[in-house]
C-alpha positions in Angstrom: 95.5 -4.8 37.5 94.3 -1.3 38.7 92.2 -4.1 41.0 95.3 -6.0 42.4 96.4 -2.3 43.5 93.6 -0.9 44.9 93.8 -3.7 47.5 97.1 -4.0 48.2 96.7 -0.3 48.8 93.8 -0.9 51.1 95.4 -4.1 53.1 98.9 -2.3 53.6 97.0 0.5 55.2 95.2 -1.5 57.2 98.0 -3.0 58.5 99.5 0.2 59.7 96.0 0.9 61.1 96.7 -2.1 63.7 99.8 -0.3 65.6 97.8 2.2 66.4 94.6 1.1 67.5 96.4 -1.5 69.9 98.9 1.4 71.6 95.2 2.5 73.2 94.5 6.1 74.1 97.0 8.6 74.9 98.4 8.3 78.4 98.8 12.5 79.0 95.0 13.0 78.2 93.9 13.8 81.5 96.6 15.9 82.0 96.4 17.4 79.2 93.0 18.1 79.6 93.5 19.2 83.2 95.5 22.0 82.2 91.9 24.2 81.7 91.0 23.0 85.0 94.1 25.3 86.4 92.4 28.4 86.2 89.5 27.5 88.7 90.6 24.1 90.5 94.5 25.2 90.6 97.4 23.8 89.5 97.4 18.9 89.2 93.8 20.1 91.1 95.6 21.3 94.3 93.0 24.8 94.5 94.2 28.0 96.4 90.8 29.5 97.7 87.2 29.1 96.7 87.3 26.0 94.8 87.2 22.3 96.0 90.5 20.6 94.9 90.3 17.9 92.7 93.5 16.0 93.5 93.3 13.2 95.3 89.9 12.5 94.9 88.2 9.1 94.4 88.5 8.8 90.9 84.3 7.4 90.5 82.9 10.2 92.6 84.8 12.6 89.9 83.1 10.6 86.9 80.4 10.8 88.8 80.1 14.4 89.6 81.2 15.4 85.9 78.7 13.4 84.5 76.1 15.1 87.4 77.0 18.2 85.9 77.1 16.9 82.2 73.5 15.7 82.5 72.5 18.9 84.6 71.7 16.8 87.8 73.8 18.6 89.7 73.4 22.3 89.3 76.4 24.8 88.5 77.4 28.2 87.2 79.9 27.0 84.7 80.7 23.3 85.4 77.7 22.5 83.1 78.5 23.6 80.5 81.6 22.9 80.9 81.4 19.2 81.2 78.9 19.0 78.4 82.3 19.5 76.0 83.7 16.3 77.5 83.5 12.6 76.2 83.0 9.9 78.6 86.3 8.6 77.7 87.9 12.3 78.4 86.1 12.2 81.9 87.0 9.3 82.5 91.1 10.9 81.5 90.3 13.5 83.6 89.1 12.0 86.4 92.4 9.5 87.0 94.8 12.0 86.3 92.9 13.7 89.9 92.7 10.6 91.4 96.2 10.0 91.4 97.5 13.8 92.2 98.4 14.4 95.4 96.1 16.7 97.7 98.5 19.2 100.0 
């Protein structure tokens, strides 16, 4: 009896988890992560001075630069430390977000 109840509970939990997986990643992930970049790279990646603007850059370029910072291939004062904190999925989301922004 307890085994049947446990099996039913596990089955129903698995059934509820499937739709969550089917929904995919958070569509706002890139925008939410990009908020931390605004201090240096400007709102929506449009830098006012000093730092490179990220808005409108090609997605593949942005991913490559972040990966180079992350691995230490590209030297930096701060970005190599920041990039290490992002997963590949988060880097992809950031790159997709910034590449979709309009450069000014």
